[in-house]
N, C-alpha and C positions, 0 to 999 in steps of 0.2 A: 142634516149628515148620513141617513144611506145612502141616501141619493149619492156620494160622493164616493163611499166604495163601493155601489154599484159599478157608479163611471172606474172606478183603477180598474175592477176585479174586470174590466169588457175592452178596457184596456191591453189585458196583461194576454188576456188571451186572443184582444188579433192580433197581440204580438206574435205568441208564438208558432200562430195558423199563415203569417206571412212571412216565420222566416222554416219554413216544416217543403210552403209552396217553394221555398227559393229555394230549396236545400234537393228535394223533388228530382223536377229536373237533370239537376247535375247529376246524380247517382245513372237517371238514362240515360241520356248523354251520354260519361260516360261511365256506365259501367263501372271498369274496372277502378274505378280511380278509390276504392276503396281497398280492395287491397292489394294495388297498389305500396299504397301506405302501410297499409299493414304487411305489407311481403317486406318493404326496408324495415321497421322497424324489430322484424325475427330477423330478417338479415341480420340486423345490428348483434340480434343477442346473438345469433347463433357463432358470429364473428370474435366475439369475446367471448365464447367457447373456446370456442375452437383454437384460440392460442398459447392458451391450459395444457394442449393438449402437444407437450416436447419431450424430448427422453434426457431426463437429472435421475434418477437410481440405475434409470436401464445400463446412462452411457454410464456414471460415475461406481456402482455398485452397493450391492446390500449390506449392514451391519448388525449381526449376533447383538440381544442384550443393547445397551446404552455407550455408544459413541460418538461423539461430543464432538471432534474428527469430523464427524461420515455425512458428510454437510454440501450443501452445493446452490449456486446461486438461482436464483428461482425468482428472471429477468424483471417477467412479467412485471407482478407485483413490488418489484425493485425489494427485495428483500431474503433473506435463506431460508433453506429447508431442507429438514431433513433423512435420512434413509435409513437409519434402524428401527429394533422396535423398540425403543421406547417414542419416537413418536406417539404411536396409536395408544393416547390417548383421551380425555374429552378433549378438553385445548387443542387438538394433537397442527402439530410440525410438520407433517408429512409434506413432502415433494405428491403434485401427483399426481405422476406417476408410481408413487409406492404397495401402490396396492394390489393394480394390474398388472405391475412384473412382477415384486419381492416374496407378493404371494400368488399370482396369479399362476405362473410360472416355474417349473419345480425348476427349471436349470436354472441358475445364474451363480455369476463366478464372486464371494466375499469379499467383499472390498477388501482395499493391502494400503497403507499407510504407505505415501510415498520414500523413500528410498529413497536421501540420502547417501553419496560418501564417505569417512572420516579422510578426516585430516582437514586441512587452510585452502582458499584460496585466494592469492595476491597476484594482482594484473594480470587475471588471467586462467594462474597458472597453478596448479594443487602440489601444497607442499603436504605433507608427511605430519599425525598427532608429533608436540613431542621437538617440531623443527623450531632452527629458532635463525631469523631474518637478522639485517640491519637496515634501520631505517634513519638516512643522520646521524645523527648520538645518538639516541633512542638503540637495543635491545631488543623484537617481538617472540614472544613463544605461544605456537599452534598448539592449545590451547582446551579439546571441551571443545573442537571447533569450532574455535573464538580467535584469534590476536590479541592475548597480551602484551599493551609494551609496557614500559619505562617512563619515566617521563621528565628528563632532567629535559632542563633548556635549554638549546643546540645554541652553541661559536655560531657558531652560519644558519638565518633565518628567511631561508627566499619569502616569504608571508610581511614581513619587520621590512627590508627590502625595498621591495615593493611598494612599503608604505611610504617610504622611507622618500623615495625618491621623484613620487607624487604631488610632494610633498614641498615649500618653497622655502627652504633649509638654509640655499647658499651653497652647499654638497649635495653629492652621489653618494648612493652607496656600494660597493663593486659586494661580487662573491667570488672569493676568491675562495680557491679549489685547497690548495693546502691547506682551510680550517675545517672541512670537512671533512662529516664523522665524530668535531669531538662536545667534549661541553662545555658549557659554559666558565666548569666549575677552572675543565682541564687552562683551559686559553688564559686562566691568570696566575693560572700553576703554573707554564712551560716557557709562557709565550707574552710578558711582561715584561720579563730583565728582571725585576723587584726580589725578588730571595733574595735571602741572606749567605754568601758562599760557605760550601759546607766546610768540615774543622780544620782538611786537611788543605789548603784554601787558606787560611785565615794562616796555621802554621808554616807555610813557607814562608823567605827569606828573601831577599834584594839582592842580584847578583851583580857584586859589585869586581871586578876587574884590575889588578892595575898597571896599568901603565908602564911602572919599570919591567914587571913580571915580560910583557908585550920589547 
């Protein structure tokens, strides 16, 4: 059994010596092989470090105290990074150039929140606060930079017309311009002719003409 262990140890040593002899000539023939391999690895590391040297806070601005709006996209990490003082914590979420720019350079413009004009936009046109526009049978009011519209059912609904005309119903719907801007309730009230006559009309009598008077 001891002889078996000796044979195993000798075999292992022979394998190591053979591998070393195979590796040494390669280094002697091409001494830059190791350098090239290591250089490539270093280049990859340097490349990964270099891609984080973008302008984040420098282009976005720095913020005092905590400002959750002081944030920009950190594309290389597919994440968000901050440029406010609150990011200086143990688990920092500061942008890569926060310390170098916001603390290293004395002259920097503080971050200003984007300015949005008062009023509302509709089809590329600006309307003042309180403006009222008509959308078919509904009225829309500009309030707090948003349109607030009534929710009446309109007598003419283009989406409903398209839906009917795409189906096989044996008839087609038309867009009657004289009904545009009217609610469904107004259509029932004024366009069906089913309202009872007024008291004045009911009090009228038929006109009678005497033949002899003519």
